[in-house]
Every structure is written in C-alpha cells, then in structure tokens.
C-alpha positions as CSV (number, residue, x, y, z in Angstrom):
1,M,31.7,36.1,12.3
2,E,33.3,35.2,15.6
3,P,30.3,35.6,17.9
4,F,28.2,33.5,15.5
5,L,31.1,30.8,15.6
6,E,31.2,30.9,19.3
7,S,27.6,29.9,19.7
8,F,27.8,27.6,16.7
9,I,30.6,25.7,18.6
10,G,28.3,25.4,21.7
11,S,25.6,23.9,19.5
12,L,27.8,21.3,18.0
13,A,29.2,20.2,21.4
14,L,25.9,20.2,23.3
15,E,23.2,19.4,20.8
16,K,24.9,17.3,18.2
17,G,27.5,15.7,20.6
18,L,30.4,16.1,18.1
19,A,34.0,15.2,19.1
20,D,36.4,18.0,19.7
21,N,38.3,17.1,16.6
22,S,35.2,17.4,14.5
23,I,34.3,20.6,16.0
24,A,37.9,22.1,15.4
25,A,37.7,21.0,11.7
26,Y,34.3,22.7,11.3
27,V,35.6,25.9,12.8
28,A,38.8,25.9,10.9
29,D,36.9,25.5,7.6
30,L,34.5,28.2,8.4
31,R,37.2,30.7,9.4
32,D,39.0,30.1,6.1
33,A,35.8,30.7,4.3
34,A,35.1,33.9,6.2
35,A,38.7,35.1,5.6
36,F,38.0,34.6,1.8
37,W,34.8,36.6,1.9
38,E,36.3,39.5,3.9
39,K,39.3,39.7,1.5
40,A,36.8,39.7,-1.4
41,G,35.2,42.9,0.0
42,N,32.1,41.3,1.9
43,H,32.3,42.8,5.4
44,D,28.9,41.7,6.5
45,V,29.7,38.0,6.9
46,P,27.5,35.8,7.3
47,C,24.5,38.0,6.9
48,G,25.4,39.7,3.4
49,L,26.5,36.4,1.8
50,E,24.7,35.1,-1.3
51,R,24.8,31.6,-3.0
52,S,27.4,33.0,-5.5
53,D,29.7,33.9,-2.6
54,V,29.6,30.4,-1.5
55,M,30.5,29.1,-5.1
56,D,33.2,31.6,-5.5
57,Y,34.9,30.3,-2.3
58,L,34.5,26.6,-3.5
59,E,36.0,27.6,-6.9
60,S,39.0,29.3,-5.0
61,L,39.6,26.0,-3.2
62,Q,39.8,24.2,-6.5
63,Q,42.2,26.9,-7.8
64,R,44.4,26.3,-4.7
65,G,44.6,22.6,-5.6
66,L,42.4,21.1,-2.8
67,A,41.1,17.6,-3.5
68,T,37.5,16.9,-4.4
69,A,36.9,15.4,-0.8
70,S,38.4,18.4,1.0
71,I,36.1,20.8,-1.0
72,A,33.1,18.7,-0.3
73,R,34.0,18.6,3.4
74,R,34.3,22.4,3.5
75,L,30.8,22.7,1.8
76,V,29.4,20.5,4.4
77,A,30.6,22.8,7.2
78,I,29.2,25.9,5.5
79,K,25.9,24.3,5.0
80,V,25.6,23.0,8.6
81,F,26.5,26.5,9.8
82,F,24.0,28.2,7.7
83,R,21.2,25.8,8.7
84,Y,22.1,26.7,12.4
85,L,21.9,30.4,11.6
86,V,18.5,30.0,10.0
87,A,17.2,28.1,13.1
88,E,18.5,30.7,15.5
89,G,16.8,33.4,13.5
90,V,20.1,35.1,12.7
91,L,19.2,34.6,8.8
92,D,15.7,34.4,7.2
93,R,17.0,32.2,4.5
94,D,19.7,29.5,3.9
95,V,21.6,30.5,0.7
96,T,23.2,27.0,0.6
97,H,19.8,25.1,0.6
98,V,19.9,22.4,-2.2
99,M,22.7,24.1,-3.9
100,E,22.7,22.2,-7.0
101,G,23.6,23.4,-10.5
102,P,26.2,23.1,-13.3
103,R,28.8,25.1,-11.5
104,L,28.7,22.9,-8.4
105,W,28.9,19.6,-10.3
106,R,31.7,20.9,-12.5
107,L,33.5,21.7,-9.2
108,L,33.1,18.3,-7.8
109,P,33.8,16.0,-10.7
110,G,33.6,12.8,-8.5
111,L,30.0,13.2,-8.3
112,L,26.9,12.8,-10.1
113,S,24.0,15.3,-10.1
114,V,20.5,14.1,-9.2
115,A,19.5,14.7,-12.9
116,E,22.5,12.6,-14.2
117,T,21.8,9.9,-11.8
118,D,18.3,9.6,-12.9
119,R,19.3,9.6,-16.5
120,L,21.7,6.8,-15.7
121,L,19.3,4.7,-14.0
122,R,16.4,5.1,-16.6
123,T,18.7,4.0,-19.3
124,L,18.1,0.4,-18.0
125,R,14.7,-0.5,-19.2
126,G,13.1,-3.7,-20.5
127,R,12.3,-7.3,-19.6
128,D,15.7,-8.7,-20.5
129,P,17.0,-10.6,-17.5
130,L,20.4,-9.0,-17.6
131,V,19.0,-5.4,-17.9
132,Q,16.7,-6.2,-15.0
133,R,19.6,-7.3,-13.0
134,N,21.7,-4.2,-13.9
135,R,18.9,-1.9,-13.1
136,A,18.5,-3.4,-9.6
137,M,22.3,-3.4,-9.1
138,L,22.7,0.3,-10.0
139,E,19.6,1.3,-8.1
140,M,21.0,-0.4,-4.9
141,L,24.5,1.2,-5.3
142,Y,22.8,4.5,-5.3
143,A,19.8,4.0,-3.0
144,S,21.7,2.4,-0.3
145,G,25.4,3.7,-0.7
146,L,26.9,0.3,-1.3
147,R,30.5,-0.7,-1.9
148,V,30.9,-2.8,-4.9
149,S,32.4,-5.5,-2.7
150,E,29.3,-5.3,-0.5
151,L,26.9,-5.6,-3.5
152,V,28.5,-8.6,-5.0
153,N,28.7,-10.4,-1.6
154,L,25.1,-9.6,-0.8
155,R,23.0,-12.7,0.0
156,L,19.4,-13.5,-0.3
157,S,19.4,-13.8,3.6
158,D,20.6,-10.3,3.9
159,L,17.4,-8.9,2.2
160,H,14.6,-7.8,4.5
161,L,12.4,-6.2,2.0
162,D,9.3,-6.2,4.1
163,E,11.2,-3.8,6.3
164,T,12.8,-2.0,3.2
165,M,16.3,-2.8,4.8
166,L,19.3,-4.6,3.9
167,R,22.0,-6.2,6.2
168,V,25.3,-5.4,4.9
169,V,28.7,-6.8,5.8
170,G,31.3,-4.1,5.1
171,K,35.1,-3.7,5.7
172,G,36.5,-5.6,8.7
173,D,33.3,-7.9,8.6
174,K,31.5,-5.0,10.4
175,E,27.7,-5.3,9.9
176,R,25.2,-2.5,9.4
177,V,21.6,-2.1,8.4
178,V,20.7,0.4,5.6
179,P,17.6,1.5,4.1
180,I,16.4,0.8,0.5
181,G,14.1,3.3,-1.2
182,K,11.0,2.5,-3.2
183,P,12.5,2.6,-6.8
184,A,15.4,0.3,-5.7
185,R,12.9,-2.1,-3.9
186,H,10.8,-2.1,-7.2
187,A,13.7,-3.0,-9.4
188,L,14.9,-5.5,-6.9
189,D,11.5,-7.2,-6.7
190,R,11.3,-7.3,-10.6
191,Y,14.8,-8.9,-10.6
192,L,14.2,-11.5,-8.0
193,T,10.8,-12.5,-9.5
194,D,11.4,-12.4,-13.2
195,A,15.2,-12.5,-14.0
196,R,17.1,-14.2,-11.2
197,P,15.4,-17.7,-11.4
198,L,16.5,-17.7,-15.1
199,L,20.2,-17.1,-14.1
200,D,20.3,-19.4,-11.2
201,K,20.6,-22.5,-13.1
202,S,21.4,-24.7,-10.1
203,G,18.7,-23.4,-8.0
204,G,21.1,-23.2,-5.1
205,A,22.9,-19.9,-5.5
206,V,22.9,-17.8,-2.3
207,Q,24.2,-14.5,-3.8
208,V,21.7,-12.0,-5.0
209,F,23.3,-10.9,-8.2
210,L,24.2,-13.6,-10.5
211,S,26.1,-13.8,-14.0
212,V,24.7,-15.2,-17.1
213,R,26.3,-18.5,-16.0
214,G,24.6,-18.5,-12.6
215,R,27.8,-17.5,-10.7
216,P,28.2,-14.6,-8.3
217,L,29.2,-11.4,-10.3
218,T,32.8,-10.0,-9.9
219,R,33.8,-6.6,-8.9
220,S,35.3,-6.1,-12.3
221,R,32.1,-6.9,-14.1
222,V,30.2,-4.5,-12.1
223,W,32.6,-1.8,-13.0
224,T,32.3,-2.7,-16.7
225,I,28.4,-2.7,-16.4
226,V,28.5,0.8,-14.8
227,K,30.8,2.2,-17.4
228,Q,28.6,0.7,-20.4
229,T,25.4,2.2,-18.8
230,A,27.0,5.6,-18.5
231,R,28.2,5.6,-22.1
232,E,24.5,4.6,-23.2
233,A,23.0,7.3,-20.9
234,G,25.3,9.9,-22.8
235,I,27.0,11.0,-19.5
236,D,30.3,12.6,-20.3
237,K,32.1,11.7,-17.0
238,N,34.6,9.0,-15.9
239,I,31.9,7.1,-13.9
240,Y,32.9,4.1,-11.7
241,P,30.7,2.3,-9.2
242,H,32.1,4.1,-6.1
243,M,30.8,7.4,-7.7
244,L,27.2,6.3,-6.9
245,R,28.3,5.8,-3.3
246,H,29.7,9.2,-3.1
247,S,26.6,10.7,-4.8
248,F,24.4,8.8,-2.3
249,A,26.1,10.6,0.6
250,S,26.3,14.0,-1.2
251,H,22.6,14.2,-2.2
252,L,21.6,13.4,1.3
253,L,23.7,16.0,2.5
254,A,22.3,18.5,0.0
255,G,19.0,17.6,1.2
256,G,19.7,18.4,4.7
257,A,20.3,15.1,6.3
258,D,22.4,14.8,9.5
259,L,26.0,13.9,8.6
260,R,26.2,11.5,11.5
261,V,23.1,9.5,10.2
262,I,24.8,9.4,6.8
263,Q,28.1,8.1,8.3
264,E,26.1,5.4,9.9
265,M,24.5,4.4,6.6
266,L,27.8,4.3,4.9
267,G,29.6,2.3,7.5
268,H,32.3,4.8,7.1
269,A,34.0,6.4,10.2
270,N,35.9,9.2,8.2
271,I,33.3,10.9,6.1
272,T,34.5,14.4,7.3
273,T,38.1,13.3,7.7
274,T,37.2,12.7,11.4
275,Q,36.4,9.4,13.3
276,V,33.2,10.0,15.0
277,Y,31.3,6.8,15.8
278,T,27.6,7.2,16.6
279,H,24.7,4.6,16.9
280,V,21.4,5.4,15.1
281,D,18.5,3.0,15.4
282,T,16.8,1.6,12.3
283,R,13.8,3.7,12.6
284,Q,15.7,6.9,12.3
285,L,17.8,5.5,9.5
286,T,14.7,4.6,7.6
287,E,12.9,8.0,8.3
288,T,16.1,9.9,7.3
289,H,16.5,8.0,4.1
290,R,12.7,8.5,3.2
291,R,12.9,12.3,3.9
292,F,16.2,13.1,2.2
293,H,17.0,10.7,-0.5
294,P,15.8,11.7,-4.0
295,R,14.8,8.1,-4.8
296,A,13.6,6.8,-1.3
C-alpha cells in the first residue's frame, strides 16, 4: 500500500495542487482504511479489494461512532485514490465507481439517493401556481446546491438563464456563479411564465420566489414545503432543505466530479474539513455540472 500512497501523494501535490493539510487528511484516511482491510485478512491491498470491502470499512466507521460527514469524507478519499490507481494502470477497474445502493444510503442517512431525489421532485406535478413554485424551488435546491437563505434571497436580476447560470450571494456576502441543469431551468421557466405573475400582485417584487400573498418566502416556509413534499413522496427519512444541498455534492462526487470544482459550486471552503480555495472559470463549472449531475 505504501508505494502506491507515495505516488498518490505526488499526484495530489503536483497535478491537483492540493494544500499540505488536504493531502495529509487524504493519506491519514487511506492508511486507516488499509489497516482495517489488512486486519480483516486482505493482504493484497489495494489490488485485491472488492466493493464489499469498501462498504465493510464504511460500516465499521459507523460502528465506531464517526459522524456522517466524516464517513463521507473518507469515502471521497477512497474514491479519489481508486480513480488514480485506474488512471495509472495499477487497477483495471474502479470498485468504488458510482457506488450506490441501499447499504450506502442507510449508512449515510443525511443524504438522498438519486432515486429518492427523483421521486421527491416528480411528486410536484400540475398547473397549480404553488405546485409550480415548489417544483422550481426544490429543483434549484438540488440542481445548484443552494442554501435555503440563498434561495429565498434570490432576485430576478440574479438569473442568467440564457447562460444556464445563477448569481448567488452566500455567507459573508460572497458572490459565486453556479450552473442550473435542464430540468431545473424548465421548472423555473414554467414558474416565471405561468405562476409568478399570479403571485406578484403588486407587479414590483424583486425576489424570485413569492408567497401566496406576493411576499418573499421565509426559510421556515421552505422547510415546511420540503417536509410536506417528502411525506407525499412516501420517503421515510427526516428530510430537510439542506439535505438536498448535501445530496447535490454527494451525487456529483459519486459521478466522479473533482472535489475542488464542487467546493467552488457550493461556495464552501470546508467540504473535506480543509480550507482549500481554488478558482474555476464558469465554463469549467458548467461542463462539470453537465457531465456529472444526474439532473443537468
């Protein structure tokens, strides 16, 4: 394992440009995983590993009491490592590829599977203005990884739909540009054309999403809408708006997107418990979103 780790470290530093703290976190996580597999009797690490071995390790972390975020971070390290080994010709297949299934989603209860997300969104159908509004909101929470505060504060002037992009003002008034996928764009177009004019009774509201009285929605109202939709969809999880943001990032990672690009889209400096700031131009953001997001 160590020779592979040494070359992997060099790749992280030279090709990905990760900070020392980020590299150290990756290596520590991988050494912990290797120790588990070797103790379990697998002495051909990483070449002799199967997907079940990775799942056994993740479940052992849950039994050790690690938080969901910590387990997800270790899964990211393993996936990045295996992609590197395949690219270098050490392995002929990536046993972590996609890596979706009931065991994984039970292990990470703070996430929705792609199938659950699809079921949640498809629950909101019809021509009712509020249904169209709610569908557009949930699509955007998932498609663009928005925080609830960012969603309710979104203004019409922040929409750049011809470029399939949104301008978002996040924490600390920091601005970022994020992509919006085709289903979300379609839902938003329908809402803006058919439903929003009926809600904007004054004709002068600047926020995108409005209440039945034509006022900006509150965070608590969005929370309630997400909960109600989850119940209607028959999803037996404690769903809350931020779970769609977590699922946005996790599904991109599962599809193979670069962690730094996801970090840029989230506007979040600590997605892997590190503080790595990188700049990615909007063309790369759009291409990554199109390639890897299930509803792009």
